[in-house]
Structure formats: structure tokens, C-alpha cells
N, CA, C and O atoms as a DFTB+ gen file, in Angstrom:
720 C
 N C O
     1  1      21.115      -0.125       4.234
     2  2      21.528      -0.428       5.767
     3  2      19.185      -0.700       5.890
     4  3      18.191      -0.381       5.239
     5  1      19.422      -1.208       6.744
     6  2      18.455      -1.729       7.662
     7  2      18.532      -0.875       9.361
     8  3      19.527      -0.917      10.085
     9  1      17.349      -0.214       9.671
    10  2      17.790       0.900      10.546
    11  2      16.357       0.243      11.579
    12  3      15.204       0.497      11.232
    13  1      16.651      -0.586      12.818
    14  2      15.967      -1.539      13.897
    15  2      16.228      -0.237      15.277
    16  3      17.234       0.309      15.730
    17  1      14.961      -0.158      15.539
    18  2      14.997       0.646      16.511
    19  2      14.423      -0.775      17.715
    20  3      13.398      -1.288      17.266
    21  1      14.844      -1.367      18.931
    22  2      14.006      -1.789      19.765
    23  2      14.076      -1.456      21.407
    24  3      14.936      -1.442      22.288
    25  1      13.066      -1.274      21.316
    26  2      11.900      -0.925      22.877
    27  2      11.818      -1.676      24.380
    28  3      10.828      -2.401      24.478
    29  1      12.437      -1.644      25.232
    30  2      12.338      -2.564      25.922
    31  2      12.830      -2.598      27.309
    32  3      14.047      -2.648      27.486
    33  1      11.760      -2.570      28.645
    34  2      12.509      -1.962      30.105
    35  2      13.786      -2.357      30.266
    36  3      14.673      -1.597      30.654
    37  1      14.047      -4.228      29.821
    38  2      15.002      -4.349      30.756
    39  2      16.154      -4.203      29.909
    40  3      16.201      -4.640      28.759
    41  1      17.039      -3.613      30.460
    42  2      18.297      -3.469      29.481
    43  2      18.764      -4.920      28.641
    44  3      18.715      -5.014      27.414
    45  1      19.213      -5.996      29.544
    46  2      19.663      -7.258      29.341
    47  2      18.820      -8.148      28.224
    48  3      19.180      -9.134      27.581
    49  1      17.671      -7.490      28.234
    50  2      16.824      -8.446      27.372
    51  2      17.073      -6.612      25.430
    52  3      16.472      -6.493      24.362
    53  1      17.846      -6.037      25.882
    54  2      18.245      -5.003      24.864
    55  2      19.254      -5.423      24.594
    56  3      19.498      -5.620      23.404
    57  1      20.183      -5.708      25.548
    58  2      21.766      -6.620      24.745
    59  2      21.297      -7.591      23.995
    60  3      21.390      -7.544      22.769
    61  1      20.719      -8.618      24.653
    62  2      20.157     -10.152      23.431
    63  2      20.351      -9.572      21.707
    64  3      21.012      -9.903      20.723
    65  1      19.246      -8.428      22.098
    66  2      18.880      -8.599      21.093
    67  2      20.038      -7.704      19.889
    68  3      19.843      -7.785      18.677
    69  1      20.775      -7.190      20.265
    70  2      21.445      -6.380      19.546
    71  2      22.242      -6.637      19.427
    72  3      22.843      -5.737      18.841
    73  1      23.422      -8.202      19.787
    74  2      24.153      -9.426      19.747
    75  2      23.610      -9.987      18.925
    76  3      24.333     -10.095      17.935
    77  1      22.213     -10.633      18.752
    78  2      21.682     -11.114      17.948
    79  2      21.497     -11.069      16.868
    80  3      21.564     -11.918      15.979
    81  1      21.036      -9.196      16.898
    82  2      21.050      -9.356      14.970
    83  2      22.185      -8.271      14.686
    84  3      22.049      -7.349      13.882
    85  1      22.975      -8.434      15.221
    86  2      24.867      -7.898      15.006
    87  2      25.052      -9.281      13.986
    88  3      25.460      -9.612      12.873
    89  1      24.654      -9.629      14.794
    90  2      25.709     -11.102      14.408
    91  2      25.325     -11.625      13.288
    92  3      24.208     -12.064      13.012
    93  1      27.002     -11.538      12.128
    94  2      26.999     -11.245      10.677
    95  2      26.464     -13.420      10.366
    96  3      25.914     -13.981       9.418
    97  1      26.852     -13.798      11.324
    98  2      26.660     -15.436      10.956
    99  2      25.129     -15.481      11.152
   100  3      24.681     -16.212      10.269
   101  1      24.291     -15.080      11.816
   102  2      22.951     -15.115      11.336
   103  2      22.070     -15.156      10.400
   104  3      21.641     -14.213       9.733
   105  1      21.704     -16.629      10.330
   106  2      20.357     -16.702       9.370
   107  2      19.031     -16.667       9.624
   108  3      18.509     -17.595      10.241
   109  1      18.328     -15.626       9.198
   110  2      18.514     -15.472       7.413
   111  2      19.354     -14.011       7.798
   112  3      19.097     -13.452       8.864
   113  1      20.241     -13.512       6.976
   114  2      20.820     -12.380       7.262
   115  2      20.038     -11.199       6.805
   116  3      19.242     -11.123       5.869
   117  1      20.641      -9.788       8.130
   118  2      19.957      -8.568       8.579
   119  2      20.612      -7.457       7.275
   120  3      21.642      -6.793       7.390
   121  1      20.158      -7.473       6.670
   122  2      21.013      -6.290       5.469
   123  2      21.459      -5.366       6.230
   124  3      20.668      -4.521       6.651
   125  1      23.079      -5.310       6.641
   126  2      23.380      -4.064       6.975
   127  2      22.657      -3.601       8.633
   128  3      21.591      -2.988       8.576
   129  1      23.073      -3.813       9.634
   130  2      21.687      -3.318      10.991
   131  2      22.435      -2.901      11.673
   132  3      23.429      -3.389      12.210
   133  1      21.615      -1.147      11.709
   134  2      21.746       0.168      12.145
   135  2      20.711      -0.338      13.357
   136  3      19.498      -0.431      13.167
   137  1      21.502      -0.724      14.914
   138  2      20.038      -0.533      15.671
   139  2      20.421       0.509      16.922
   140  3      21.490       0.450      17.530
   141  1      19.628       1.229      17.126
   142  2      19.493       1.747      18.411
   143  2      18.010       1.570      19.003
   144  3      16.886       1.392      18.532
   145  1      18.691       1.736      20.515
   146  2      17.666       0.495      21.218
   147  2      17.067       1.896      23.218
   148  3      17.875       2.340      24.033
   149  1      16.067       2.024      23.227
   150  2      15.801       1.991      24.350
   151  2      15.276       1.612      25.338
   152  3      14.563       0.661      25.018
   153  1      15.184       1.874      26.775
   154  2      14.094       1.669      27.422
   155  2      13.570       2.312      27.956
   156  3      13.159       1.877      29.031
   157  1      13.236       3.716      27.603
   158  2      12.518       5.001      27.378
   159  2      11.376       4.957      26.627
   160  3      11.798       4.955      25.470
   161  1       9.994       4.915      26.587
   162  2       9.077       4.762      25.553
   163  2       9.193       6.824      25.133
   164  3       8.513       7.248      24.199
   165  1       9.374       7.022      25.299
   166  2       9.252       8.637      25.096
   167  2      10.728       8.644      24.492
   168  3      10.993       9.163      23.408
   169  1      11.306       8.251      25.001
   170  2      12.806       8.219      24.124
   171  2      13.256       7.699      23.046
   172  3      14.475       7.835      22.946
   173  1      12.911       7.318      22.448
   174  2      11.823       6.057      21.615
   175  2      10.653       6.849      20.360
   176  3      10.724       6.709      19.139
   177  1      10.083       7.308      20.792
   178  2       9.369       8.255      20.371
   179  2      10.307       9.581      19.998
   180  3      10.333       9.823      18.791
   181  1      11.015      10.401      20.772
   182  2      11.302      11.373      19.863
   183  2      12.835      11.532      19.531
   184  3      13.636      12.463      19.616
   185  1      12.909       9.948      19.031
   186  2      13.858       9.546      18.217
   187  2      13.436       9.818      16.719
   188  3      13.674      10.690      15.883
   189  1      12.458       8.277      16.801
   190  2      11.337       8.542      15.806
   191  2      11.176       9.732      14.697
   192  3      11.250       9.666      13.470
   193  1      10.914      10.912      15.612
   194  2       9.760      11.824      14.509
   195  2      11.491      12.594      14.161
   196  3      11.363      13.536      13.378
   197  1      12.718      12.398      14.515
   198  2      14.214      13.156      14.090
   199  2      14.587      11.948      13.215
   200  3      15.306      12.392      12.320
   201  1      14.455      10.863      13.095
   202  2      14.641       9.641      12.588
   203  2      14.005       9.331      12.272
   204  3      12.873       9.417      12.747
   205  1      14.604       8.255      10.348
   206  2      14.405       7.134       9.333
   207  2      14.247       5.979      10.343
   208  3      15.315       5.577      10.805
   209  1      13.081       5.339      10.796
   210  2      13.058       3.835      11.428
   211  2      12.143       3.261      10.344
   212  3      11.166       3.780       9.804
   213  1      12.932       1.567      10.086
   214  2      12.415       0.583       8.859
   215  2      11.616      -0.451       9.952
   216  3      10.453      -0.588       9.571
   217  1      11.856      -1.122      11.039
   218  2      11.497      -1.414      12.359
   219  2      11.595      -1.212      13.561
   220  3      12.496      -0.895      14.337
   221  1      10.491      -1.450      13.619
   222  2      10.427      -0.722      15.135
   223  2       9.406      -2.287      16.019
   224  3       8.437      -2.976      15.700
   225  1      10.583      -2.197      17.496
   226  2      10.437      -3.959      17.811
   227  2      10.028      -3.572      19.004
   228  3      10.843      -2.848      19.576
   229  1       8.821      -3.849      19.725
   230  2       8.647      -3.700      21.091
   231  2       8.431      -4.510      22.187
   232  3       8.087      -5.553      21.632
   233  1       8.404      -4.717      23.327
   234  2       8.254      -5.287      24.538
   235  2       6.847      -4.417      24.491
   236  3       6.565      -3.298      24.064
   237  1       5.944      -5.701      25.273
   238  2       4.267      -5.247      25.186
   239  2       4.365      -4.418      27.145
   240  3       4.335      -3.205      27.348
   241  1       4.451      -5.244      27.999
   242  2       4.404      -4.551      29.204
   243  2       5.880      -4.194      29.575
   244  3       6.966      -4.769      29.644
   245  1       5.280      -2.753      29.808
   246  2       6.774      -1.997      30.480
   247  2       5.985      -0.289      30.894
   248  3       5.025       0.318      30.417
   249  1       7.232       0.096      32.296
   250  2       6.369       0.670      33.589
   251  2       5.226       2.208      32.745
   252  3       4.018       2.368      32.566
   253  1       6.221       2.860      32.511
   254  2       5.995       4.034      31.415
   255  2       4.795       3.803      30.443
   256  3       4.132       4.834      30.324
   257  1       4.299       2.696      29.676
   258  2       3.588       3.198      28.617
   259  2       4.114       1.732      27.849
   260  3       5.258       1.390      27.548
   261  1       2.643       0.932      27.639
   262  2       2.437      -0.958      26.694
   263  2       3.455      -0.036      25.736
   264  3       3.956       1.084      25.627
   265  1       3.372      -1.454      25.083
   266  2       3.632      -1.892      23.638
   267  2       2.813      -1.303      22.763
   268  3       3.250      -0.503      21.936
   269  1       1.351      -1.675      22.854
   270  2       0.436      -1.743      22.431
   271  2       0.488       0.074      21.831
   272  3       0.852       0.162      20.658
   273  1       0.200       1.274      22.451
   274  2       0.254       1.930      22.733
   275  2       1.576       2.777      22.560
   276  3       1.596       3.945      22.171
   277  1       2.816       1.927      22.947
   278  2       3.698       2.921      21.783
   279  2       3.299       2.776      20.562
   280  3       3.213       3.786      19.863
   281  1       3.053       1.837      20.167
   282  2       2.854       0.928      18.307
   283  2       2.303       1.825      17.684
   284  3       2.778       2.305      16.655
   285  1       1.278       2.167      18.182
   286  2       0.315       3.233      17.929
   287  2       0.593       4.566      17.449
   288  3       0.199       5.111      16.418
   289  1       1.676       5.191      18.786
   290  2       1.634       6.151      18.194
   291  2       3.272       5.956      17.657
   292  3       3.661       7.124      17.647
   293  1       4.113       5.337      17.332
   294  2       4.961       4.467      16.643
   295  2       4.434       4.928      14.568
   296  3       5.118       5.165      13.572
   297  1       2.990       4.848      14.815
   298  2       2.001       4.269      13.430
   299  2       2.363       5.861      13.094
   300  3       3.071       6.402      12.245
   301  1       1.316       6.463      14.456
   302  2       1.305       8.231      13.517
   303  2       1.922       8.720      13.335
   304  3       1.743       9.508      12.406
   305  1       3.049       8.717      13.950
   306  2       4.589       9.334      13.454
   307  2       4.986       9.192      12.003
   308  3       5.000      10.152      11.233
   309  1       5.514       7.178      11.441
   310  2       6.172       7.233      10.893
   311  2       5.308       5.967      10.016
   312  3       5.655       4.798      10.179
   313  1       4.368       6.258       9.252
   314  2       3.829       4.858       9.294
   315  2       3.927       3.812       8.495
   316  3       3.204       2.820       8.586
   317  1       5.192       4.031       7.326
   318  2       5.979       3.665       6.715
   319  2       7.005       2.352       7.821
   320  3       7.584       1.317       7.492
   321  1       6.819       3.105       9.297
   322  2       7.850       1.897       9.539
   323  2       7.600       0.053      10.415
   324  3       7.583       0.089      11.645
   325  1       7.527      -0.571      10.119
   326  2       7.248      -2.028      10.295
   327  2       7.421      -2.065      12.077
   328  3       8.317      -1.741      12.857
   329  1       6.412      -2.492      12.175
   330  2       5.854      -3.409      13.886
   331  2       5.797      -3.549      14.163
   332  3       4.781      -2.999      14.589
   333  1       6.471      -5.079      15.611
   334  2       6.718      -5.811      15.572
   335  2       6.505      -6.217      17.560
   336  3       7.400      -5.936      18.357
   337  1       5.252      -6.848      17.962
   338  2       5.138      -6.984      19.451
   339  2       5.729      -7.756      19.466
   340  3       5.786      -8.533      18.513
   341  1       6.467      -7.905      20.598
   342  2       7.466      -9.152      21.670
   343  2       7.569      -8.581      23.253
   344  3       7.818      -7.583      23.929
   345  1       7.159     -10.092      23.313
   346  2       6.097      -9.655      24.490
   347  2       6.154     -11.523      25.701
   348  3       5.569     -12.443      25.131
   349  1       6.477     -11.720      26.432
   350  2       6.243     -12.666      27.635
   351  2       4.916     -13.500      28.056
   352  3       4.766     -14.616      28.554
   353  1       3.833     -12.276      27.561
   354  2       2.968     -12.403      28.591
   355  2       1.559     -12.338      27.252
   356  3       1.712     -11.746      26.184
   357  1       0.630     -12.870      27.535
   358  2      -0.167     -13.074      26.574
   359  2      -1.317     -12.447      26.951
   360  3      -2.231     -13.166      27.355
   361  1      -1.530     -10.861      26.894
   362  2      -2.462     -10.446      26.551
   363  2      -3.211     -10.095      25.725
   364  3      -3.305      -9.125      24.973
   365  1      -3.794     -11.041      25.936
   366  2      -5.258     -11.076      24.659
   367  2      -5.731      -9.874      24.249
   368  3      -5.907      -9.718      23.040
   369  1      -6.043      -8.740      25.213
   370  2      -6.521      -7.428      24.886
   371  2      -5.470      -6.911      24.467
   372  3      -5.786      -6.425      23.381
   373  1      -4.505      -6.730      24.635
   374  2      -2.678      -5.686      24.236
   375  2      -2.990      -6.040      22.962
   376  3      -3.636      -5.350      22.172
   377  1      -2.352      -7.533      22.687
   378  2      -2.086      -8.184      21.540
   379  2      -3.570      -7.759      20.420
   380  3      -3.192      -7.349      19.322
   381  1      -4.926      -7.808      20.567
   382  2      -5.651      -7.401      19.638
   383  2      -5.711      -6.137      19.381
   384  3      -6.208      -5.889      18.283
   385  1      -5.114      -4.517      20.502
   386  2      -4.674      -3.031      20.724
   387  2      -3.677      -3.089      19.573
   388  3      -3.532      -2.182      18.753
   389  1      -2.671      -4.799      19.592
   390  2      -1.532      -4.273      18.765
   391  2      -1.717      -4.308      17.523
   392  3      -1.043      -3.562      16.814
   393  1      -2.632      -5.141      16.975
   394  2      -3.628      -4.938      15.869
   395  2      -3.789      -4.201      15.364
   396  3      -2.980      -3.529      14.724
   397  1      -5.360      -4.019      15.527
   398  2      -5.974      -3.043      15.765
   399  2      -5.625      -1.906      15.283
   400  3      -5.933      -1.438      14.187
   401  1      -4.853      -1.364      16.254
   402  2      -4.482      -0.284      16.857
   403  2      -3.363       0.217      16.242
   404  3      -3.385       1.153      15.442
   405  1      -2.542      -0.285      16.536
   406  2      -0.767       0.097      15.767
   407  2      -0.059      -0.454      14.558
   408  3       0.971      -0.176      13.944
   409  1      -1.584      -1.867      14.407
   410  2      -0.875      -2.578      13.220
   411  2       0.110      -3.229      12.979
   412  3       0.308      -3.654      11.841
   413  1       0.947      -3.455      13.983
   414  2       2.081      -4.882      14.121
   415  2       1.694      -5.754      13.064
   416  3       0.781      -6.557      12.874
   417  1       2.721      -5.318      12.412
   418  2       2.991      -7.022      10.799
   419  2       3.656      -8.779      12.282
   420  3       4.058      -9.898      11.963
   421  1       3.442      -8.122      13.866
   422  2       3.989      -9.842      14.241
   423  2       4.368      -9.848      15.926
   424  3       4.915      -9.116      16.751
   425  1       3.836     -10.902      15.868
   426  2       3.572     -10.798      17.493
   427  2       4.778     -12.434      17.857
   428  3       5.070     -13.510      17.335
   429  1       5.006     -11.846      18.731
   430  2       6.419     -12.910      18.844
   431  2       6.881     -12.673      20.087
   432  3       7.462     -11.697      20.562
   433  1       6.316     -14.394      20.854
   434  2       7.167     -14.604      22.229
   435  2       7.563     -14.839      22.606
   436  3       7.820     -16.037      22.489
   437  1       8.234     -14.030      23.658
   438  2       9.046     -14.445      24.759
   439  2       9.471     -15.267      25.439
   440  3       8.659     -15.926      26.088
   441  1      10.992     -15.575      25.573
   442  2      11.654     -16.725      25.108
   443  2      11.314     -16.737      23.602
   444  3      10.444     -17.452      23.103
   445  1      12.408     -15.521      22.672
   446  2      11.808     -16.106      20.822
   447  2      13.039     -16.686      20.159
   448  3      14.090     -16.050      20.085
   449  1      12.928     -17.564      19.814
   450  2      13.555     -18.479      18.635
   451  2      14.463     -17.624      18.241
   452  3      14.321     -16.780      19.126
   453  1      15.112     -17.307      17.711
   454  2      16.896     -16.484      17.131
   455  2      16.117     -16.070      15.301
   456  3      15.875     -15.022      14.702
   457  1      15.952     -17.604      14.970
   458  2      15.965     -17.842      13.569
   459  2      14.784     -17.129      12.950
   460  3      14.663     -16.420      11.951
   461  1      13.439     -17.825      14.464
   462  2      12.685     -16.823      14.049
   463  2      12.201     -15.222      13.750
   464  3      11.575     -14.652      12.856
   465  1      12.710     -14.920      14.737
   466  2      12.978     -13.332      15.462
   467  2      13.736     -12.872      13.346
   468  3      13.209     -12.053      12.594
   469  1      14.425     -13.346      13.167
   470  2      16.019     -12.769      12.707
   471  2      14.693     -13.104      11.127
   472  3      14.702     -12.343      10.160
   473  1      13.761     -14.264      11.207
   474  2      13.280     -14.135       9.525
   475  2      12.044     -12.982       9.439
   476  3      11.617     -12.317       8.495
   477  1      11.583     -13.077      11.209
   478  2      10.076     -11.798      10.712
   479  2      10.650     -10.234      10.383
   480  3      10.034      -9.419       9.695
   481  1      11.986      -9.991      11.037
   482  2      12.339      -9.325      10.571
   483  2      12.600      -8.813       8.863
   484  3      12.007      -7.840       8.396
   485  1      13.481      -9.565       8.146
   486  2      13.713      -9.990       6.306
   487  2      11.945      -9.798       6.546
   488  3      11.330      -8.765       6.812
   489  1      11.489     -11.023       6.367
   490  2       9.341     -10.396       6.282
   491  2       9.040      -9.485       6.095
   492  3       8.645      -9.241       4.955
   493  1       9.045      -8.638       6.912
   494  2       8.735      -6.986       6.675
   495  2       9.261      -6.000       6.446
   496  3       9.030      -4.818       6.191
   497  1      10.323      -6.937       6.627
   498  2      11.200      -5.298       5.280
   499  2      10.761      -5.992       4.354
   500  3       9.597      -5.595       4.423
   501  1      10.750      -6.896       3.332
   502  2      10.285      -7.446       2.475
   503  2       8.190      -6.827       2.420
   504  3       7.415      -6.138       1.757
   505  1       8.227      -7.392       3.197
   506  2       6.878      -6.148       3.194
   507  2       6.733      -5.054       2.802
   508  3       6.093      -4.515       1.899
   509  1       7.573      -4.678       3.776
   510  2       7.702      -2.739       3.881
   511  2       7.835      -2.583       2.704
   512  3       6.754      -2.124       2.335
   513  1       8.650      -2.697       1.644
   514  2       8.401      -2.138       0.686
   515  2       8.432      -2.406      -0.647
   516  3       9.026      -1.737      -1.491
   517  1       7.708      -3.512      -0.855
   518  2       6.281      -3.334      -1.396
   519  2       5.092      -2.854      -1.188
   520  3       4.120      -2.801      -1.942
   521  1       5.281      -2.392       0.243
   522  2       3.743      -1.678       0.204
   523  2       4.718      -0.060      -0.326
   524  3       4.383       0.681      -1.250
   525  1       6.054       0.134       0.674
   526  2       6.555       1.585      -0.409
   527  2       6.317       2.120      -2.084
   528  3       6.088       3.151      -2.717
   529  1       6.576       0.431      -2.322
   530  2       6.317       0.643      -3.801
   531  2       5.242       0.900      -4.718
   532  3       5.111       1.591      -5.729
   533  1       3.997      -0.421      -3.574
   534  2       2.972      -0.202      -4.605
   535  2       2.428       1.230      -3.853
   536  3       1.407       1.504      -4.483
   537  1       2.614       2.216      -2.863
   538  2       2.265       3.300      -2.782
   539  2       2.816       4.572      -3.855
   540  3       2.315       5.669      -4.102
   541  1       4.147       3.864      -4.398
   542  2       4.615       5.065      -5.206
   543  2       3.770       5.243      -7.063
   544  3       3.544       6.220      -7.777
   545  1       3.513       3.627      -7.235
   546  2       3.131       3.096      -8.956
   547  2       1.508       3.449      -8.337
   548  3       0.866       4.214      -9.058
   549  1       0.737       2.905      -6.942
   550  2      -0.415       4.024      -7.109
   551  2      -0.658       5.105      -7.471
   552  3      -1.504       5.284      -8.348
   553  1       0.129       6.297      -6.799
   554  2       0.259       7.818      -6.872
   555  2       0.514       8.066      -8.849
   556  3      -0.007       8.697      -9.769
   557  1       1.385       7.324      -8.674
   558  2       2.375       7.410     -10.261
   559  2       1.104       7.237     -10.973
   560  3       0.742       8.159     -11.704
   561  1       0.435       6.276     -10.874
   562  2      -1.098       6.298     -12.312
   563  2      -2.409       7.552     -11.180
   564  3      -3.229       8.263     -11.761
   565  1      -2.306       7.531      -9.887
   566  2      -2.931       8.655      -9.883
   567  2      -2.787      10.363     -10.459
   568  3      -3.504      11.350     -10.626
   569  1      -1.668      10.030     -10.583
   570  2      -1.221      11.574     -11.154
   571  2      -1.205      11.302     -12.920
   572  3      -1.857      12.006     -13.691
   573  1      -0.402      10.243     -13.325
   574  2      -1.195       9.917     -15.145
   575  2      -2.493      10.571     -15.085
   576  3      -2.802      11.691     -15.489
   577  1      -3.185       9.703     -14.525
   578  2      -4.768       9.892     -14.698
   579  2      -5.626      11.001     -14.669
   580  3      -6.777      11.121     -15.090
   581  1      -4.366      12.337     -13.713
   582  2      -4.845      13.654     -13.351
   583  2      -5.194      13.473     -14.545
   584  3      -6.344      13.316     -14.956
   585  1      -3.458      13.499     -15.616
   586  2      -3.233      14.169     -16.825
   587  2      -4.567      13.304     -18.042
   588  3      -4.944      14.070     -18.929
   589  1      -4.995      12.345     -18.066
   590  2      -5.260      12.395     -19.132
   591  2      -6.491      12.565     -18.764
   592  3      -7.398      12.443     -19.588
   593  1      -6.749      12.895     -17.382
   594  2      -7.918      13.613     -17.753
   595  2      -8.711      15.112     -17.616
   596  3      -9.875      15.506     -17.547
   597  1      -7.245      15.743     -17.622
   598  2      -7.058      17.599     -17.870
   599  2      -7.038      17.047     -19.264
   600  3      -8.169      16.684     -18.943
   601  1      -6.840      16.536     -20.749
   602  2      -6.295      15.882     -21.881
   603  2      -7.712      15.841     -22.312
   604  3      -8.264      16.495     -23.197
   605  1      -8.288      14.764     -21.355
   606  2      -9.538      14.594     -21.842
   607  2     -10.364      15.843     -21.946
   608  3     -10.690      16.346     -23.021
   609  1     -10.743      16.403     -20.536
   610  2     -11.580      17.891     -20.716
   611  2     -11.499      18.898     -21.855
   612  3     -12.450      19.569     -22.258
   613  1      -9.626      18.942     -22.565
   614  2      -9.561      19.681     -23.392
   615  2      -9.586      19.358     -24.180
   616  3      -8.939      20.027     -24.986
   617  1     -10.105      18.435     -24.603
   618  2     -10.363      17.595     -26.471
   619  2     -11.371      18.287     -26.648
   620  3     -11.722      19.054     -27.545
   621  1     -12.150      17.693     -24.989
   622  2     -14.099      18.278     -25.085
   623  2     -14.217      19.259     -25.281
   624  3     -14.887      19.412     -26.303
   625  1     -13.892      20.222     -24.803
   626  2     -13.956      22.077     -25.178
   627  2     -13.635      21.368     -26.391
   628  3     -14.490      20.662     -26.926
   629  1     -12.407      21.501     -26.902
   630  2     -12.093      22.065     -28.690
   631  2     -13.139      21.383     -29.003
   632  3     -13.659      21.985     -29.942
   633  1     -14.005      20.071     -28.638
   634  2     -14.544      19.484     -30.031
   635  2     -15.845      20.490     -29.818
   636  3     -16.341      20.887     -30.872
   637  1     -16.468      20.961     -28.576
   638  2     -18.195      21.604     -28.349
   639  2     -17.587      23.211     -29.076
   640  3     -18.321      23.919     -29.766
   641  1     -15.781      23.650     -28.668
   642  2     -16.308      24.631     -29.987
   643  2     -16.411      24.817     -31.324
   644  3     -16.917      25.657     -32.068
   645  1     -15.868      23.926     -31.420
   646  2     -15.423      23.503     -33.197
   647  2     -15.947      22.557     -33.092
   648  3     -15.034      21.923     -32.563
   649  1     -17.195      21.484     -33.209
   650  2     -16.998      20.353     -33.198
   651  2     -16.091      19.551     -34.476
   652  3     -15.693      20.515     -35.131
   653  1     -15.755      18.753     -34.913
   654  2     -15.113      18.164     -34.934
   655  2     -13.764      18.048     -35.543
   656  3     -13.122      17.287     -36.268
   657  1     -13.607      19.512     -34.702
   658  2     -11.575      19.676     -34.538
   659  2     -11.344      18.355     -33.933
   660  3     -10.500      17.995     -34.753
   661  1     -11.432      17.478     -33.228
   662  2     -10.883      15.931     -32.577
   663  2     -10.739      15.083     -33.645
   664  3     -10.009      14.125     -33.388
   665  1     -11.162      15.110     -34.693
   666  2     -11.579      14.293     -35.578
   667  2     -10.678      14.361     -36.643
   668  3     -11.150      14.597     -37.755
   669  1      -9.488      14.203     -36.524
   670  2      -9.172      14.962     -38.188
   671  2      -8.598      13.761     -39.000
   672  3      -8.315      12.629     -38.609
   673  1      -8.490      14.408     -40.429
   674  2      -9.003      12.739     -41.041
   675  2      -7.186      13.068     -41.897
   676  3      -6.841      14.233     -42.094
   677  1      -6.306      11.953     -42.272
   678  2      -5.017      12.366     -42.515
   679  2      -4.637      11.975     -44.109
   680  3      -4.706      10.803     -43.738
   681  1      -4.444      11.912     -44.930
   682  2      -4.191      11.326     -46.458
   683  2      -2.829      10.652     -46.050
   684  3      -2.341      10.796     -44.929
   685  1      -2.348      10.025     -46.891
   686  2      -1.724       9.194     -47.143
   687  2      -0.189      10.628     -47.287
   688  3       0.799      11.024     -46.669
   689  1      -0.661      10.784     -48.044
   690  2       1.113      11.979     -48.483
   691  2       1.251      13.363     -47.140
   692  3       2.028      14.317     -47.110
   693  1      -0.398      12.751     -45.645
   694  2       0.764      13.973     -45.367
   695  2      -0.387      15.083     -44.575
   696  3      -0.232      15.700     -43.521
   697  1      -1.973      15.065     -45.832
   698  2      -3.058      16.405     -46.173
   699  2      -3.817      16.450     -45.150
   700  3      -3.116      15.980     -44.255
   701  1      -4.641      16.673     -44.790
   702  2      -5.632      17.179     -44.022
   703  2      -6.759      16.830     -44.994
   704  3      -6.946      17.529     -45.989
   705  1      -7.819      15.330     -44.614
   706  2      -9.223      15.617     -45.521
   707  2     -10.032      16.453     -45.460
   708  3      -9.933      16.949     -44.338
   709  1     -10.864      16.965     -46.055
   710  2     -11.958      18.075     -45.784
   711  2     -12.852      16.681     -46.368
   712  3     -12.646      15.949     -47.336
   713  1     -14.246      16.682     -45.006
   714  2     -15.040      16.199     -45.991
   715  2     -16.197      16.923     -46.488
   716  3     -16.391      17.957     -45.849
   717  1     -17.216      16.663     -47.636
   718  2     -17.923      17.750     -48.325
   719  2     -18.928      17.843     -47.953
   720  3     -19.679      18.704     -48.411
């Protein structure tokens, strides 16, 4: 299931996006979309505090809070939530803030192309999955490195305490070979 949160101050835009994402004939297909929509950024932030969201799509120009500020707050609340900016306005400062502060994955101009927007969602979901998997693997390597480091420290301690203890030579029949 793909949890999408859409924020726009225009209910007609929210309805159009919901219909587009819920259309099973749309290509590329978005896996099992679960869509929540909001006209208030504060309500959307409350939802994010209590629920897992895979992708957040936000309009840029809204009366209560601009999209760059909203998406920056989303990033702080849920760094794994992919963020997309949707706007009819090309406010360069706002776009730069959205890229630098909010870490948006994509800027989509209004009016949007259904196919391009759906493709952006599929790409951002793949990117999000890879980022989460990379972080998991990096944590696993860090954990294993910590174990190896502890083992290495213990071997060094034993070697300092009893020189040669870590370099045991074995005979073919399993006996310990002692040097004279």
C-alpha cells in the first residue's frame, strides 16, 4: 500500500488529484494508493505526527503556510516521507527553499501531466525504498563493524596478557603444536 498525503488549499485540485491517483487504468500504476487530502497544513502535520506517510505532495502557494515551509516541517517529522512540490507559480526563491530546506524530490508545475505526475510518484517510491534499504544495510555494517572491533580488542587484550595465545598452531590430528 502506498500512503499519499496531498495538501492544497483548493478542494477542486484535491479532488482531481485523488481521482487521478485512484484511477486503476492510469499508467504507470501506483501500488494500492491510500490517499488522504488536506486543505490545512496544520491538519496535515497533525496527520503526519500520528501516521506513516510514503509521499507528501504539497501546493506551494497557500494562505496559512507556504509549501516550502510545510515540506521542511514534514522533513523534520518524517525524514523518510518523500516530498513533491506542486505549483502554478514559479517563485524561484520558494523553489530553492523547497530544494535546499525541504529536500523535495520533484517540482511539478500546474497544470500537471497525469502520466508525468504518476511517473514521479513511482520514481520517488523506488528512490525512497532504496534509501531506506541503504540505511538499513549501512546500520547492519556499522553493527557488524562494532562486533568485529570488540572482538579485535579482546584478542589484543589476550595477546598482551599472554603473548602468542592468539596464534595457536594445530597439528593434523587436532593437537596444539608448541614451539620450543
